C-alpha positions as CSV (number, residue, x, y, z in Angstrom):
1,M,9.9,60.4,-35.0
2,L,9.5,61.8,-31.6
3,G,6.0,62.7,-30.4
4,D,5.1,65.9,-28.7
5,T,5.6,64.4,-25.2
6,E,9.1,63.1,-26.1
7,R,10.1,66.4,-27.6
8,L,8.8,68.2,-24.5
9,L,10.9,65.9,-22.2
10,W,14.1,66.4,-24.2
11,L,13.6,70.1,-24.6
12,L,13.0,70.7,-20.9
13,L,15.6,68.3,-19.8
14,L,18.4,69.8,-21.9
15,S,17.3,73.3,-21.0
16,L,17.3,72.6,-17.3
17,L,20.9,71.3,-17.4
18,L,22.1,74.9,-17.5
19,P,21.2,78.0,-15.4
20,P,18.9,80.7,-16.7
21,P,20.4,83.2,-19.2
22,S,20.8,85.9,-16.4
23,A,23.4,83.6,-14.7
24,W,25.7,83.8,-17.8
25,G,26.3,87.5,-17.9
26,H,25.5,89.8,-20.9
27,G,23.7,88.1,-23.7
28,G,23.4,84.9,-21.7
29,Q,26.9,83.8,-22.6
30,A,30.1,83.5,-20.5
31,R,33.3,85.0,-22.0
32,P,36.3,83.0,-20.7
33,R,39.9,83.5,-22.0
34,E,40.9,81.5,-25.1
35,G,43.2,78.6,-24.6
36,T,41.8,77.7,-21.2
37,E,39.7,74.9,-20.0
38,E,36.9,77.4,-19.5
39,A,37.0,78.3,-23.2
40,G,36.5,74.7,-24.2
41,S,33.6,74.5,-21.8
42,A,32.2,77.7,-23.3
43,R,32.4,76.3,-26.9
44,A,30.6,73.2,-25.7
45,W,28.0,75.4,-24.1
46,L,27.5,77.4,-27.4
47,A,27.1,74.2,-29.4
48,F,24.7,72.9,-26.7
49,Q,22.8,76.1,-26.8
50,G,22.4,75.8,-30.6
51,L,21.0,72.3,-30.1
52,R,18.7,73.6,-27.5
53,E,17.5,76.3,-29.8
54,R,16.8,73.8,-32.6
55,L,14.8,71.7,-30.2
56,R,12.9,74.7,-29.0
57,A,11.8,75.2,-32.6
58,A,10.5,71.6,-32.9
59,G,6.9,72.7,-32.9
60,A,4.3,75.1,-31.7
61,L,3.1,72.7,-28.9
62,S,6.6,72.3,-27.5
63,R,7.1,76.1,-27.5
64,R,3.9,76.5,-25.6
65,Y,5.2,74.0,-23.0
66,W,8.5,75.9,-22.8
67,A,6.6,79.2,-22.3
68,V,4.5,77.7,-19.5
69,F,7.6,76.2,-17.9
70,S,9.6,79.4,-18.1
71,C,6.8,81.4,-16.6
72,R,6.5,79.0,-13.8
73,V,10.2,78.9,-12.9
74,W,11.2,82.5,-13.6
75,P,7.9,84.4,-13.2
76,E,9.6,87.8,-12.8
77,G,10.5,87.7,-16.5
78,C,7.0,86.7,-17.6
79,G,4.2,89.1,-17.9
80,E,0.5,88.1,-17.8
81,D,0.1,88.7,-21.5
82,E,3.1,86.6,-22.4
83,E,1.9,83.7,-20.2
84,A,-1.6,84.0,-21.7
85,S,-0.2,83.9,-25.2
86,A,1.4,80.5,-24.4
87,R,-1.9,79.1,-23.5
88,P,-4.5,79.9,-26.2
89,P,-8.2,79.4,-25.3
90,G,-9.1,75.8,-24.7
91,W,-5.5,74.7,-24.5
92,S,-4.3,72.9,-21.3
93,L,-1.4,70.7,-20.3
94,A,-1.7,67.0,-20.9
95,L,-1.4,65.0,-17.7
96,L,2.0,63.5,-18.6
97,G,3.3,67.0,-19.7
98,Q,2.1,68.4,-16.3
99,Q,4.0,65.7,-14.5
100,Y,7.2,66.5,-16.5
101,L,6.8,70.2,-15.7
102,D,6.4,69.4,-12.0
103,I,9.5,67.1,-11.9
104,L,11.8,69.3,-14.0
105,S,10.9,72.6,-12.5
106,T,11.5,71.1,-9.0
107,W,14.9,69.9,-10.2
108,S,15.8,73.3,-11.7
109,C,14.8,75.1,-8.5
110,S,17.0,73.0,-6.4
111,F,19.9,74.9,-8.0
112,W,18.4,78.4,-8.5
113,D,15.9,80.7,-6.8
114,C,13.1,80.7,-9.2
115,C,9.9,81.8,-7.6
116,D,8.5,83.1,-4.3
117,R,5.2,81.2,-4.5
118,G,6.4,77.9,-3.1
119,D,5.2,76.1,-6.3
120,C,8.7,75.3,-7.4
121,K,9.2,73.2,-4.2
122,I,6.3,70.8,-4.9
123,I,8.0,67.5,-5.5
124,N,5.3,64.8,-5.3
125,N,7.8,62.1,-4.7
126,F,5.5,59.1,-4.7
127,T,8.4,56.6,-4.8
128,G,9.7,58.1,-1.6
129,L,6.3,58.2,0.0
130,E,5.7,54.5,-0.8
131,A,9.2,53.6,0.6
132,D,8.5,55.6,3.8
133,L,5.1,54.1,4.4
134,R,6.6,50.6,3.8
135,V,9.7,51.0,5.9
136,R,9.0,53.6,8.6
137,L,5.3,53.0,9.3
138,H,4.8,49.9,11.4
139,G,1.7,47.8,11.8
140,Q,-0.5,49.9,9.5
141,H,-1.0,47.9,6.3
142,L,-4.4,49.4,5.7
143,A,-3.3,53.0,6.2
144,R,-0.2,52.4,4.0
145,E,-2.3,51.1,1.1
146,L,-5.2,53.6,1.3
147,V,-3.1,56.8,1.8
148,L,-0.7,56.0,-1.1
149,T,-3.5,55.0,-3.5
150,A,-5.7,58.0,-2.6
151,V,-3.1,60.7,-2.7
152,R,-1.3,59.5,-5.8
153,G,-4.6,59.0,-7.6
154,Y,-5.8,62.5,-6.7
155,L,-2.6,64.3,-7.6
156,E,-2.4,62.6,-10.9
157,K,-5.9,63.6,-11.9
158,P,-5.8,66.1,-14.8
159,R,-8.6,68.3,-13.4
160,P,-9.9,67.3,-9.9
161,D,-13.2,68.9,-9.2
162,K,-12.9,68.8,-5.4
163,A,-10.4,68.7,-2.6
164,L,-9.2,65.3,-1.3
165,A,-10.4,64.9,2.3
166,L,-8.9,62.0,4.3
167,S,-9.8,61.4,7.9
168,F,-7.3,59.4,10.1
169,H,-8.8,57.5,13.1
170,G,-7.2,55.5,15.9
171,W,-5.6,55.6,19.3
172,S,-2.9,58.1,20.1
173,G,0.6,56.9,19.0
174,T,-0.6,54.7,16.2
175,G,1.0,56.9,13.4
176,K,-1.6,59.4,12.3
177,N,0.7,62.5,12.8
178,F,3.6,60.4,11.5
179,V,1.8,59.7,8.2
180,A,0.8,63.4,7.9
181,R,4.4,64.4,8.2
182,M,5.5,61.8,5.7
183,L,3.0,63.2,3.2
184,A,4.4,66.8,3.8
185,E,8.0,65.6,3.4
186,N,7.3,63.7,0.2
187,L,5.0,66.2,-1.5
188,Y,7.0,69.3,-0.6
189,Q,10.7,70.0,-0.6
190,D,10.4,71.9,2.7
191,G,8.0,69.4,4.3
192,L,6.0,70.9,7.2
193,R,7.9,74.1,6.8
194,S,6.5,74.6,3.3
195,D,4.4,77.7,2.7
196,C,1.9,75.4,1.0
197,V,1.4,73.3,4.1
198,K,-0.6,74.5,7.1
199,V,-1.2,72.6,10.4
200,F,-4.0,73.5,12.8
201,I,-4.3,71.9,16.2
202,S,-7.8,72.4,17.7
203,T,-6.8,73.0,21.3
204,L,-3.8,75.2,20.3
205,H,-5.2,77.3,17.5
206,F,-8.9,77.4,18.4
207,P,-8.9,77.1,22.2
208,H,-11.8,79.3,23.2
209,P,-15.4,78.6,22.0
210,K,-16.5,82.2,22.6
211,N,-14.0,83.3,19.8
212,V,-15.4,80.9,17.2
213,D,-16.5,83.7,14.9
214,L,-13.0,85.1,14.8
215,Y,-11.5,81.6,14.4
216,E,-13.8,80.9,11.4
217,E,-12.7,84.1,9.7
218,E,-9.0,83.4,10.4
219,L,-9.2,79.8,9.2
220,T,-11.1,80.7,6.0
221,D,-8.7,83.5,5.3
222,K,-5.6,81.3,5.8
223,I,-7.0,78.6,3.5
224,R,-7.8,81.1,0.8
225,K,-4.5,82.9,0.9
226,T,-2.6,79.6,0.9
227,Q,-4.5,78.4,-2.1
228,E,-3.8,81.7,-3.9
229,H,-0.1,81.3,-3.1
230,C,0.2,77.6,-4.2
231,R,-1.3,75.5,-6.9
232,Q,-1.1,72.5,-4.5
233,T,-1.9,72.8,-0.8
234,L,-2.0,70.5,2.2
235,F,-4.0,71.3,5.3
236,I,-3.6,69.2,8.5
237,L,-6.3,69.5,11.2
238,D,-5.2,67.7,14.3
239,E,-7.6,66.8,17.1
240,A,-10.4,67.1,14.6
241,E,-12.9,65.6,17.0
242,K,-12.5,68.8,19.1
243,L,-13.2,71.3,16.3
244,H,-16.1,73.5,17.0
245,P,-19.2,72.9,14.8
246,G,-18.9,76.4,13.4
247,L,-15.3,75.7,12.2
248,L,-16.5,72.4,10.6
249,E,-19.2,74.3,8.8
250,A,-16.6,76.9,7.7
251,L,-14.6,74.1,6.0
252,R,-17.5,72.8,4.1
253,P,-17.3,75.1,1.0
254,H,-13.6,74.1,0.6
255,L,-14.5,70.4,0.4
256,E,-17.5,70.7,-1.9
257,R,-17.3,69.9,-5.6
258,Q,-16.4,72.8,-7.8
259,A,-17.6,73.5,-11.4
260,P,-14.6,73.0,-13.8
261,N,-12.9,76.1,-15.0
262,N,-12.1,75.5,-18.7
263,H,-10.1,78.7,-18.9
264,R,-7.5,77.7,-16.5
265,A,-4.5,75.6,-17.8
266,E,-3.9,74.1,-14.3
267,S,-6.4,73.0,-11.7
268,K,-5.7,73.8,-8.0
269,R,-5.2,70.7,-5.9
270,T,-6.0,70.7,-2.2
271,I,-5.7,67.9,0.4
272,F,-7.3,68.1,3.8
273,L,-6.2,65.6,6.5
274,F,-8.4,65.3,9.6
275,L,-6.5,63.5,12.5
276,S,-8.7,62.1,15.3
277,N,-8.7,59.6,18.2
278,L,-12.5,59.2,17.5
279,G,-13.3,55.6,16.6
280,G,-10.2,54.2,18.2
281,N,-12.1,51.9,20.6
282,I,-14.2,50.3,17.9
283,I,-11.1,49.8,15.7
284,N,-9.4,48.0,18.6
285,E,-12.5,45.9,19.4
286,V,-12.8,44.7,15.8
287,V,-9.1,43.8,15.5
288,L,-9.2,42.0,18.9
289,N,-12.2,39.9,17.9
290,L,-10.6,39.0,14.6
291,L,-7.4,37.9,16.3
292,K,-9.4,35.8,18.8
293,A,-11.2,34.2,15.9
294,G,-7.8,33.0,14.5
295,Q,-7.2,35.6,11.8
296,S,-3.8,37.2,11.5
297,R,-3.4,41.0,11.8
298,E,-2.5,41.2,8.1
299,E,-5.8,39.7,7.2
300,V,-7.7,42.6,8.6
301,R,-9.3,44.4,5.7
302,M,-11.4,47.6,5.3
303,E,-14.6,45.6,4.9
304,H,-14.1,44.5,8.5
305,L,-13.9,48.0,9.8
306,E,-15.4,50.6,7.4
307,S,-19.1,50.4,8.3
308,R,-18.5,50.1,12.1
309,L,-16.0,52.9,12.1
310,Q,-18.3,55.3,10.3
311,A,-21.3,54.3,12.5
312,E,-19.2,55.0,15.6
313,I,-18.1,58.4,14.3
314,V,-21.7,59.4,13.5
315,A,-23.0,58.1,16.8
316,S,-20.5,59.8,19.0
317,T,-22.0,62.2,21.5
318,D,-18.6,63.6,22.6
319,S,-17.8,65.3,19.3
320,G,-19.6,67.3,16.6
321,F,-17.4,65.9,13.9
322,G,-19.7,63.0,13.1
323,H,-22.8,65.2,13.1
324,S,-21.2,67.8,10.8
325,R,-22.2,68.2,7.2
326,L,-18.7,67.2,6.2
327,V,-19.7,63.6,7.2
328,K,-23.4,63.7,6.5
329,E,-22.9,65.0,2.9
330,N,-20.1,62.6,2.2
331,L,-17.5,65.3,1.7
332,I,-14.9,63.1,3.5
333,D,-13.5,60.8,0.8
334,L,-12.0,58.1,3.1
335,F,-12.1,57.3,6.8
336,I,-8.7,55.5,7.4
337,P,-8.3,53.3,10.4
338,F,-5.0,53.1,12.3
339,L,-4.8,49.7,14.0
340,P,-3.6,49.3,17.6
341,L,0.1,48.5,17.9
342,E,1.5,45.3,19.4
343,F,4.7,44.6,21.3
344,R,6.6,43.7,18.1
345,H,5.6,47.1,16.5
346,V,6.8,49.0,19.6
347,R,10.1,47.2,19.3
348,L,10.5,48.4,15.8
349,C,9.7,52.0,16.9
350,A,12.3,51.7,19.6
351,R,14.8,50.5,17.0
352,D,14.0,53.5,14.7
353,A,14.5,55.8,17.7
354,F,18.0,54.5,18.2
355,L,18.8,54.8,14.5
356,S,17.5,58.3,14.3
357,Q,19.9,59.3,17.1
358,D,22.9,57.3,15.6
359,L,23.0,55.2,18.7
360,L,23.9,51.5,19.0
361,Y,21.3,49.2,20.4
362,T,20.9,45.6,21.5
363,E,17.9,43.3,21.2
364,E,17.7,43.3,25.0
365,A,17.5,47.1,25.0
366,L,14.6,47.0,22.5
367,D,12.8,44.5,24.6
368,E,13.3,46.6,27.7
369,M,12.0,49.7,26.0
370,A,8.9,47.9,24.6
371,R,8.1,46.4,28.0
372,M,8.0,49.9,29.5
373,M,4.7,50.5,27.7
374,V,1.3,49.6,29.2
375,Y,-0.6,46.9,27.2
376,V,-4.3,46.3,27.1
377,P,-6.8,44.6,27.4
378,K,-5.9,43.6,30.9
379,E,-6.3,39.9,30.2
380,E,-4.7,39.6,26.8
381,Q,-2.1,42.4,27.1
382,L,-2.0,42.7,23.3
383,F,-2.1,46.4,22.4
384,S,0.1,49.3,23.6
385,S,-2.2,51.8,25.1
386,Q,0.0,54.7,23.8
387,G,1.1,53.0,20.6
388,C,4.7,54.2,20.0
389,K,4.1,57.6,21.6
390,S,7.0,58.8,23.8
391,I,9.1,55.7,22.9
392,S,12.1,57.9,21.9
393,Q,12.1,59.6,25.3
394,R,12.7,56.2,26.9
395,I,16.1,55.6,25.3
396,S,17.9,57.3,28.2
397,Y,16.6,54.6,30.6
398,V,18.3,51.8,28.7
399,L,21.6,53.5,27.8
400,P,24.7,52.4,29.8
401,E,25.9,54.9,32.4
402,G,29.0,57.0,31.8
């Protein structure tokens, strides 16, 4: 006998194989001419529809799942009373059922316009995220492991009680923005263009300290409206070390733990990413000392970096980030170090730049591009001072003329 979860899967999968009833004309059925191939398809459709109806009657729980799914995908045909009746008091989706709804509603909405909230374009493709972090992100084994584990663990929680806050630290060009973009691309069908993803750059969006009161209001309003629009949101704050203390304080209520709402079938999920160069020097110093001591780069672990990175962030006099209540009250869940990149990593970035532009390359061309970067410290010449930043703009220097 199939359990509720299996019945749910089959019910939704079979239902999603066909468009909503409105796409089939009057009564939800097409009327092709007899004796045609279309007529045979229609008879198959009718038989299939009968099977679907029998499956939909499999049990009250499955019907509730179907109602929630229908209201999510085609909300214009679902009133508040109808949606509420599908979720009696105290009833909520099981975690596995929630995952099925996410996957199947996304698949359905790749064929039909089903909502204007952006929810249907949440894909949470953890397999794709893992592959991207493994193949496209170079030299960052710590970030790869921490980001994947933290994000997947958070989004798979049945009822998270706070937003997930990750703070990326390291020199420019080491991959912080790259990973933020990977997250957007694998969590949302529209990537950074999604209505559920908002990017704020300190010096661009909040350039004048005298306007901080206005910025606080705008930032809070943007977060609130995005959360109302989407059940899962991603906020990226670049150059976080340059955020005004007032803006950091305005973010605090959004990162604090919230009392669980037992009357809601679904919990809102929010991820905050803080991207910062703060702490980059101490990260590089720790890695350099470990390499000099004979350890390989891949042996660098969080225990080597975590305490010193956090101490550096708190002690910084050039930024209010480490002195904010976000840090002091432990509202940041993880401080993730991005290690300095070596010559071999820059070569891989150069290779990726060629491939992204469908250009042929030689090993000599990759070497030449990597050598264009400045390496530090002066004696060891180990780390690219700009990471992989601007590497793609250097392709023109190594392409043959003509």
